[in-house]
A tleap script that builds the chain and sets N, CA, C and O, in Angstrom:
source leaprc.protein.ff14SB
mol = sequence {
  NMET ARG THR THR VAL THR LEU ASP LYS ASP
  VAL GLU ARG LEU LEU ARG GLU ALA MET HIE
  ASN SER ARG ALA GLY PHE LYS GLN THR LEU
  ASN ALA ALA LEU ARG ARG GLY LEU GLY GLY
  ALA PRO PRO ARG PRO ARG ARG ARG PRO PHE
  VAL ILE ARG ALA GLN PRO LEU GLY LEU ARG
  ALA GLY LEU ASP PRO ALA ARG LEU ASN SER
  LEU ALA ASP ASP LEU ASP ILE ASP ALA PHE
  LEU GLY ARG HIE ARG ALA ARG PRO ALA CPRO
}
set mol.1.N position { 43.253 17.785 0.037 }
set mol.1.CA position { 45.029 17.332 0.192 }
set mol.1.C position { 44.595 15.865 -0.154 }
set mol.1.O position { 43.559 15.208 -0.049 }
set mol.2.N position { 46.164 15.611 -0.723 }
set mol.2.CA position { 46.331 13.698 -1.444 }
set mol.2.C position { 47.261 13.559 -0.631 }
set mol.2.O position { 48.066 14.411 -0.254 }
set mol.3.N position { 47.176 12.508 -0.348 }
set mol.3.CA position { 47.905 11.532 0.678 }
set mol.3.C position { 48.403 10.343 0.304 }
set mol.3.O position { 47.830 9.788 -0.634 }
set mol.4.N position { 49.413 9.760 0.847 }
set mol.4.CA position { 49.316 7.783 0.570 }
set mol.4.C position { 49.048 7.860 2.144 }
set mol.4.O position { 49.215 8.754 2.973 }
set mol.5.N position { 48.525 6.450 2.216 }
set mol.5.CA position { 48.168 6.096 3.546 }
set mol.5.C position { 48.332 4.598 3.366 }
set mol.5.O position { 48.075 4.157 2.246 }
set mol.6.N position { 48.766 3.663 4.411 }
set mol.6.CA position { 49.000 2.339 4.829 }
set mol.6.C position { 48.194 1.903 5.811 }
set mol.6.O position { 48.452 1.994 7.012 }
set mol.7.N position { 46.877 1.261 5.170 }
set mol.7.CA position { 45.916 0.344 6.029 }
set mol.7.C position { 46.587 -0.683 7.100 }
set mol.7.O position { 47.803 -0.870 7.057 }
set mol.8.N position { 45.908 -1.235 7.902 }
set mol.8.CA position { 46.054 -2.309 8.424 }
set mol.8.C position { 44.975 -3.606 7.776 }
set mol.8.O position { 44.047 -3.404 6.993 }
set mol.9.N position { 45.235 -4.443 8.129 }
set mol.9.CA position { 44.375 -5.855 7.115 }
set mol.9.C position { 43.162 -5.297 7.930 }
set mol.9.O position { 42.253 -4.890 7.205 }
set mol.10.N position { 43.006 -5.217 8.895 }
set mol.10.CA position { 41.386 -5.305 10.107 }
set mol.10.C position { 41.000 -3.731 9.032 }
set mol.10.O position { 40.361 -3.934 7.999 }
set mol.11.N position { 41.321 -2.630 9.285 }
set mol.11.CA position { 40.782 -1.060 9.397 }
set mol.11.C position { 40.310 -1.204 7.816 }
set mol.11.O position { 39.158 -0.847 7.570 }
set mol.12.N position { 41.065 -1.669 6.806 }
set mol.12.CA position { 40.956 -2.122 5.544 }
set mol.12.C position { 39.792 -2.691 5.007 }
set mol.12.O position { 39.324 -2.515 3.882 }
set mol.13.N position { 39.232 -3.624 6.228 }
set mol.13.CA position { 38.396 -4.997 5.873 }
set mol.13.C position { 36.977 -4.044 6.707 }
set mol.13.O position { 35.868 -4.080 6.175 }
set mol.14.N position { 37.165 -3.351 7.840 }
set mol.14.CA position { 35.738 -2.226 7.983 }
set mol.14.C position { 35.451 -1.142 6.809 }
set mol.14.O position { 34.320 -0.858 6.414 }
set mol.15.N position { 36.715 -0.556 6.292 }
set mol.15.CA position { 36.528 0.385 5.829 }
set mol.15.C position { 36.063 -0.431 4.158 }
set mol.15.O position { 35.604 0.209 3.211 }
set mol.16.N position { 36.205 -1.241 4.153 }
set mol.16.CA position { 35.343 -1.833 2.527 }
set mol.16.C position { 33.992 -2.455 2.804 }
set mol.16.O position { 33.126 -2.810 2.004 }
set mol.17.N position { 34.014 -2.501 4.082 }
set mol.17.CA position { 32.718 -2.999 4.401 }
set mol.17.C position { 31.601 -1.466 4.879 }
set mol.17.O position { 30.373 -1.396 4.935 }
set mol.18.N position { 32.389 -0.683 5.084 }
set mol.18.CA position { 30.698 0.494 5.698 }
set mol.18.C position { 30.944 0.964 4.127 }
set mol.18.O position { 30.007 1.678 3.770 }
set mol.19.N position { 32.393 0.681 2.599 }
set mol.19.CA position { 32.166 1.487 1.744 }
set mol.19.C position { 30.519 0.726 0.965 }
set mol.19.O position { 29.711 1.306 0.240 }
set mol.20.N position { 30.477 -1.215 1.635 }
set mol.20.CA position { 29.701 -1.668 1.060 }
set mol.20.C position { 28.292 -1.170 1.452 }
set mol.20.O position { 27.608 -0.841 0.483 }
set mol.21.N position { 27.821 -1.068 2.438 }
set mol.21.CA position { 26.429 -0.934 3.697 }
set mol.21.C position { 26.447 0.952 3.283 }
set mol.21.O position { 25.698 1.630 3.987 }
set mol.22.N position { 26.949 1.409 2.619 }
set mol.22.CA position { 27.028 3.009 2.460 }
set mol.22.C position { 26.636 3.590 1.203 }
set mol.22.O position { 26.228 4.734 1.003 }
set mol.23.N position { 26.879 2.303 0.075 }
set mol.23.CA position { 27.189 2.841 -1.066 }
set mol.23.C position { 27.494 3.891 -1.442 }
set mol.23.O position { 26.823 4.634 -2.158 }
set mol.24.N position { 28.441 4.058 -1.046 }
set mol.24.CA position { 29.464 5.383 -0.979 }
set mol.24.C position { 30.582 4.947 -1.702 }
set mol.24.O position { 30.688 3.756 -1.994 }
set mol.25.N position { 31.697 6.033 -2.126 }
set mol.25.CA position { 32.939 5.536 -3.078 }
set mol.25.C position { 34.173 5.396 -1.444 }
set mol.25.O position { 33.746 5.440 -0.290 }
set mol.26.N position { 35.804 5.218 -1.859 }
set mol.26.CA position { 36.510 5.128 -0.909 }
set mol.26.C position { 36.271 5.999 -0.391 }
set mol.26.O position { 35.919 5.882 0.783 }
set mol.27.N position { 36.365 7.816 -1.235 }
set mol.27.CA position { 37.188 8.649 -0.303 }
set mol.27.C position { 36.506 9.587 0.491 }
set mol.27.O position { 36.983 10.437 1.243 }
set mol.28.N position { 34.810 9.218 0.120 }
set mol.28.CA position { 34.089 9.586 0.966 }
set mol.28.C position { 33.013 8.517 1.799 }
set mol.28.O position { 31.827 8.667 2.095 }
set mol.29.N position { 33.886 7.470 2.019 }
set mol.29.CA position { 33.655 7.150 3.466 }
set mol.29.C position { 35.086 6.670 4.408 }
set mol.29.O position { 35.104 6.038 5.464 }
set mol.30.N position { 35.944 7.074 3.814 }
set mol.30.CA position { 37.236 7.480 4.744 }
set mol.30.C position { 36.877 8.661 5.116 }
set mol.30.O position { 36.679 8.697 6.331 }
set mol.31.N position { 36.657 9.950 4.425 }
set mol.31.CA position { 36.571 10.655 5.056 }
set mol.31.C position { 35.157 10.892 5.967 }
set mol.31.O position { 35.004 12.034 6.400 }
set mol.32.N position { 34.519 10.274 6.161 }
set mol.32.CA position { 33.074 9.838 7.170 }
set mol.32.C position { 33.665 9.396 7.936 }
set mol.32.O position { 33.971 10.151 8.859 }
set mol.33.N position { 34.152 7.965 7.998 }
set mol.33.CA position { 35.161 7.385 9.266 }
set mol.33.C position { 35.831 8.136 10.063 }
set mol.33.O position { 35.553 8.134 11.263 }
set mol.34.N position { 37.143 9.158 9.406 }
set mol.34.CA position { 37.761 10.019 9.827 }
set mol.34.C position { 37.085 10.502 10.685 }
set mol.34.O position { 37.157 10.075 11.837 }
set mol.35.N position { 36.244 11.534 10.334 }
set mol.35.CA position { 35.288 13.114 11.241 }
set mol.35.C position { 34.587 12.595 12.456 }
set mol.35.O position { 34.407 13.159 13.535 }
set mol.36.N position { 34.132 11.087 11.951 }
set mol.36.CA position { 33.703 10.277 13.070 }
set mol.36.C position { 34.556 10.361 14.045 }
set mol.36.O position { 34.092 10.854 15.073 }
set mol.37.N position { 35.841 9.991 14.077 }
set mol.37.CA position { 36.675 9.656 14.751 }
set mol.37.C position { 37.740 10.494 15.728 }
set mol.37.O position { 38.243 10.425 16.849 }
set mol.38.N position { 37.736 11.640 14.093 }
set mol.38.CA position { 38.520 13.182 14.919 }
set mol.38.C position { 37.207 13.976 15.873 }
set mol.38.O position { 37.468 15.086 16.335 }
set mol.39.N position { 35.752 13.339 16.148 }
set mol.39.CA position { 35.127 14.333 16.998 }
set mol.39.C position { 33.790 14.764 15.484 }
set mol.39.O position { 32.581 14.775 15.717 }
set mol.40.N position { 34.236 14.998 14.394 }
set mol.40.CA position { 33.858 16.226 13.546 }
set mol.40.C position { 32.327 15.945 13.408 }
set mol.40.O position { 31.874 14.821 13.191 }
set mol.41.N position { 31.790 16.752 13.514 }
set mol.41.CA position { 30.094 16.100 12.134 }
set mol.41.C position { 30.291 15.949 11.700 }
set mol.41.O position { 31.370 16.540 11.649 }
set mol.42.N position { 30.155 15.172 10.555 }
set mol.42.CA position { 29.583 14.901 8.907 }
set mol.42.C position { 28.951 16.018 8.323 }
set mol.42.O position { 27.982 16.463 8.938 }
set mol.43.N position { 29.266 16.541 7.328 }
set mol.43.CA position { 28.671 17.345 6.549 }
set mol.43.C position { 26.897 16.260 6.348 }
set mol.43.O position { 26.714 15.074 6.071 }
set mol.44.N position { 25.850 17.492 6.675 }
set mol.44.CA position { 24.754 16.902 6.163 }
set mol.44.C position { 24.128 17.430 4.365 }
set mol.44.O position { 24.072 18.529 3.812 }
set mol.45.N position { 23.754 16.047 3.929 }
set mol.45.CA position { 23.438 16.213 2.661 }
set mol.45.C position { 22.175 17.060 2.131 }
set mol.45.O position { 21.113 16.473 2.339 }
set mol.46.N position { 22.032 18.490 1.399 }
set mol.46.CA position { 21.339 19.286 1.265 }
set mol.46.C position { 20.156 18.413 0.292 }
set mol.46.O position { 20.625 18.024 -0.778 }
set mol.47.N position { 18.847 18.100 0.511 }
set mol.47.CA position { 17.717 17.640 0.205 }
set mol.47.C position { 16.621 18.204 -0.283 }
set mol.47.O position { 15.969 19.043 0.339 }
set mol.48.N position { 16.354 17.803 -1.373 }
set mol.48.CA position { 15.086 18.693 -1.588 }
set mol.48.C position { 13.838 18.146 -1.297 }
set mol.48.O position { 13.925 16.919 -1.331 }
set mol.49.N position { 12.901 18.467 -1.071 }
set mol.49.CA position { 11.576 18.380 0.101 }
set mol.49.C position { 10.922 17.378 -1.048 }
set mol.49.O position { 10.883 17.710 -2.233 }
set mol.50.N position { 10.604 16.587 -0.741 }
set mol.50.CA position { 9.659 15.592 -1.806 }
set mol.50.C position { 7.947 16.850 -1.694 }
set mol.50.O position { 7.626 17.444 -0.665 }
set mol.51.N position { 7.272 16.913 -2.868 }
set mol.51.CA position { 6.012 17.814 -2.658 }
set mol.51.C position { 5.304 16.765 -3.738 }
set mol.51.O position { 5.829 16.412 -4.795 }
set mol.52.N position { 4.316 16.443 -3.368 }
set mol.52.CA position { 3.287 15.740 -3.837 }
set mol.52.C position { 2.180 17.138 -5.009 }
set mol.52.O position { 1.428 17.828 -4.320 }
set mol.53.N position { 2.158 17.354 -6.117 }
set mol.53.CA position { 1.085 18.109 -6.782 }
set mol.53.C position { -0.033 17.657 -7.191 }
set mol.53.O position { -0.280 17.103 -8.263 }
set mol.54.N position { -0.655 17.874 -6.406 }
set mol.54.CA position { -2.349 17.832 -7.139 }
set mol.54.C position { -3.023 17.761 -8.043 }
set mol.54.O position { -3.372 18.918 -8.278 }
set mol.55.N position { -3.647 16.826 -9.048 }
set mol.55.CA position { -3.925 17.076 -10.678 }
set mol.55.C position { -5.761 17.059 -9.875 }
set mol.55.O position { -6.164 16.507 -8.851 }
set mol.56.N position { -6.631 18.095 -11.111 }
set mol.56.CA position { -7.339 17.635 -10.685 }
set mol.56.C position { -7.726 16.216 -11.549 }
set mol.56.O position { -7.175 16.027 -12.634 }
set mol.57.N position { -8.799 15.132 -10.954 }
set mol.57.CA position { -9.365 14.199 -11.554 }
set mol.57.C position { -11.023 14.298 -12.842 }
set mol.57.O position { -11.637 13.409 -13.433 }
set mol.58.N position { -11.176 15.609 -12.800 }
set mol.58.CA position { -11.822 15.773 -13.787 }
set mol.58.C position { -13.153 14.227 -13.806 }
set mol.58.O position { -13.231 13.333 -14.648 }
set mol.59.N position { -13.622 14.342 -13.120 }
set mol.59.CA position { -14.430 13.525 -12.897 }
set mol.59.C position { -15.973 13.651 -12.921 }
set mol.59.O position { -16.307 13.949 -11.774 }
set mol.60.N position { -17.200 13.544 -13.822 }
set mol.60.CA position { -18.681 13.798 -13.988 }
set mol.60.C position { -19.471 13.931 -12.755 }
set mol.60.O position { -19.374 13.111 -11.842 }
set mol.61.N position { -19.888 14.475 -12.733 }
set mol.61.CA position { -20.532 15.604 -11.607 }
set mol.61.C position { -21.573 14.672 -11.554 }
set mol.61.O position { -22.404 14.528 -12.451 }
set mol.62.N position { -21.508 13.585 -9.764 }
set mol.62.CA position { -22.657 12.618 -9.684 }
set mol.62.C position { -21.458 11.176 -9.327 }
set mol.62.O position { -21.889 10.275 -8.608 }
set mol.63.N position { -20.093 11.080 -9.844 }
set mol.63.CA position { -19.057 10.282 -9.362 }
set mol.63.C position { -18.349 10.522 -8.214 }
set mol.63.O position { -17.409 11.314 -8.286 }
set mol.64.N position { -18.762 9.690 -6.562 }
set mol.64.CA position { -17.616 10.121 -5.968 }
set mol.64.C position { -16.516 9.401 -5.690 }
set mol.64.O position { -16.659 8.206 -5.430 }
set mol.65.N position { -15.277 9.964 -5.693 }
set mol.65.CA position { -13.931 9.358 -5.895 }
set mol.65.C position { -13.609 8.587 -4.650 }
set mol.65.O position { -12.607 7.900 -4.450 }
set mol.66.N position { -14.847 8.863 -3.665 }
set mol.66.CA position { -13.810 7.747 -2.832 }
set mol.66.C position { -14.722 6.137 -3.135 }
set mol.66.O position { -14.440 5.143 -2.466 }
set mol.67.N position { -15.532 6.115 -3.946 }
set mol.67.CA position { -16.161 4.805 -4.218 }
set mol.67.C position { -15.365 4.537 -5.381 }
set mol.67.O position { -15.920 3.552 -4.896 }
set mol.68.N position { -14.903 4.426 -6.043 }
set mol.68.CA position { -14.654 4.454 -7.966 }
set mol.68.C position { -14.595 2.622 -7.766 }
set mol.68.O position { -15.066 1.791 -8.542 }
set mol.69.N position { -13.741 2.338 -6.268 }
set mol.69.CA position { -13.274 0.700 -6.190 }
set mol.69.C position { -14.881 0.271 -6.653 }
set mol.69.O position { -15.237 -0.187 -7.739 }
set mol.70.N position { -15.553 0.521 -5.685 }
set mol.70.CA position { -17.288 0.088 -5.806 }
set mol.70.C position { -17.674 -0.068 -7.416 }
set mol.70.O position { -18.337 -0.952 -7.958 }
set mol.71.N position { -16.977 1.187 -8.033 }
set mol.71.CA position { -17.382 1.743 -9.392 }
set mol.71.C position { -17.000 0.142 -10.041 }
set mol.71.O position { -17.715 -0.732 -10.530 }
set mol.72.N position { -15.533 0.235 -9.785 }
set mol.72.CA position { -14.885 -0.988 -10.710 }
set mol.72.C position { -15.298 -2.089 -10.972 }
set mol.72.O position { -15.296 -2.706 -12.037 }
set mol.73.N position { -15.908 -2.524 -9.316 }
set mol.73.CA position { -16.542 -3.813 -9.232 }
set mol.73.C position { -17.468 -4.220 -9.764 }
set mol.73.O position { -17.539 -5.368 -10.204 }
set mol.74.N position { -18.766 -2.991 -9.870 }
set mol.74.CA position { -19.462 -3.427 -10.737 }
set mol.74.C position { -19.095 -3.431 -12.031 }
set mol.74.O position { -19.917 -4.254 -12.433 }
set mol.75.N position { -18.480 -3.129 -12.980 }
set mol.75.CA position { -18.100 -2.651 -14.366 }
set mol.75.C position { -17.604 -4.200 -14.316 }
set mol.75.O position { -18.031 -4.993 -15.155 }
set mol.76.N position { -16.560 -4.660 -13.165 }
set mol.76.CA position { -15.965 -6.194 -13.772 }
set mol.76.C position { -16.962 -7.159 -13.481 }
set mol.76.O position { -16.767 -8.178 -14.143 }
set mol.77.N position { -18.279 -7.251 -12.504 }
set mol.77.CA position { -19.616 -7.923 -12.628 }
set mol.77.C position { -20.371 -7.637 -13.834 }
set mol.77.O position { -21.131 -8.559 -14.129 }
set mol.78.N position { -20.393 -6.782 -14.514 }
set mol.78.CA position { -21.287 -6.639 -15.693 }
set mol.78.C position { -20.655 -7.545 -16.578 }
set mol.78.O position { -21.384 -8.420 -17.045 }
set mol.79.N position { -19.487 -7.537 -16.909 }
set mol.79.CA position { -18.783 -7.581 -18.358 }
set mol.79.C position { -18.801 -9.637 -17.695 }
set mol.79.O position { -19.123 -10.543 -18.463 }
set mol.80.N position { -18.491 -9.824 -16.584 }
set mol.80.CA position { -18.452 -11.154 -16.556 }
set mol.80.C position { -19.727 -11.944 -16.686 }
set mol.80.O position { -19.777 -13.152 -16.921 }
set mol.81.N position { -21.079 -10.884 -16.451 }
set mol.81.CA position { -22.129 -12.163 -16.794 }
set mol.81.C position { -21.961 -11.166 -18.362 }
set mol.81.O position { -22.904 -11.484 -19.088 }
set mol.82.N position { -21.478 -10.591 -18.733 }
set mol.82.CA position { -21.635 -10.356 -20.132 }
set mol.82.C position { -21.385 -11.995 -20.914 }
set mol.82.O position { -22.200 -12.762 -21.428 }
set mol.83.N position { -19.754 -12.104 -20.710 }
set mol.83.CA position { -20.083 -13.207 -21.227 }
set mol.83.C position { -19.851 -14.754 -21.160 }
set mol.83.O position { -19.300 -15.595 -21.871 }
set mol.84.N position { -20.688 -14.732 -19.693 }
set mol.84.CA position { -21.031 -15.902 -19.574 }
set mol.84.C position { -22.410 -16.184 -19.405 }
set mol.84.O position { -22.686 -17.173 -18.726 }
set mol.85.N position { -23.731 -15.214 -20.101 }
set mol.85.CA position { -24.824 -15.686 -19.970 }
set mol.85.C position { -25.516 -16.767 -20.937 }
set mol.85.O position { -24.792 -16.942 -21.917 }
set mol.86.N position { -26.621 -17.509 -20.978 }
set mol.86.CA position { -26.635 -18.299 -21.370 }
set mol.86.C position { -26.888 -17.911 -22.480 }
set mol.86.O position { -27.472 -16.909 -22.894 }
set mol.87.N position { -26.129 -19.284 -23.264 }
set mol.87.CA position { -25.889 -19.091 -24.960 }
set mol.87.C position { -26.837 -19.854 -25.851 }
set mol.87.O position { -26.253 -20.889 -26.171 }
set mol.88.N position { -27.733 -19.820 -26.258 }
set mol.88.CA position { -28.538 -20.546 -27.365 }
set mol.88.C position { -27.817 -21.607 -28.001 }
set mol.88.O position { -26.859 -21.492 -28.766 }
set mol.89.N position { -28.633 -23.122 -27.424 }
set mol.89.CA position { -28.180 -24.320 -28.031 }
set mol.89.C position { -27.843 -24.193 -28.954 }
set mol.89.O position { -28.741 -23.479 -29.400 }
set mol.90.N position { -26.868 -24.383 -30.086 }
set mol.90.CA position { -26.715 -24.385 -31.683 }
set mol.90.C position { -27.792 -25.679 -32.585 }
set mol.90.O position { -27.753 -25.768 -33.812 }
savepdb mol mol.pdb
quit
C-alpha cells in the first residue's frame, strides 16, 4: 500500500538513526518500527547455513598436520643459517 505520511522531527531523527544502525532502507526500517510498535513480530530472514567443506591436504606419509608450524620453523632456521654462514674473506 502506498501512502503519504508526515513525520514529526523527532520521529524522523529516530527513523534515520535506525536506518543508519541497521543499514536498511527507509521502507524496511519504517515497516519494522511499525511492526514493533503495533505488536506484530518482524519476519525473520531466511539464512543459508554456513557449511565448511573439508579438503584432503594431500600430505606425504610421515608429515603430522598438527606439527606443520614446527616444520615451518625448521625451514626458516635452515634458510637463515644458509644466508648467514661465515663467508671466506676476499
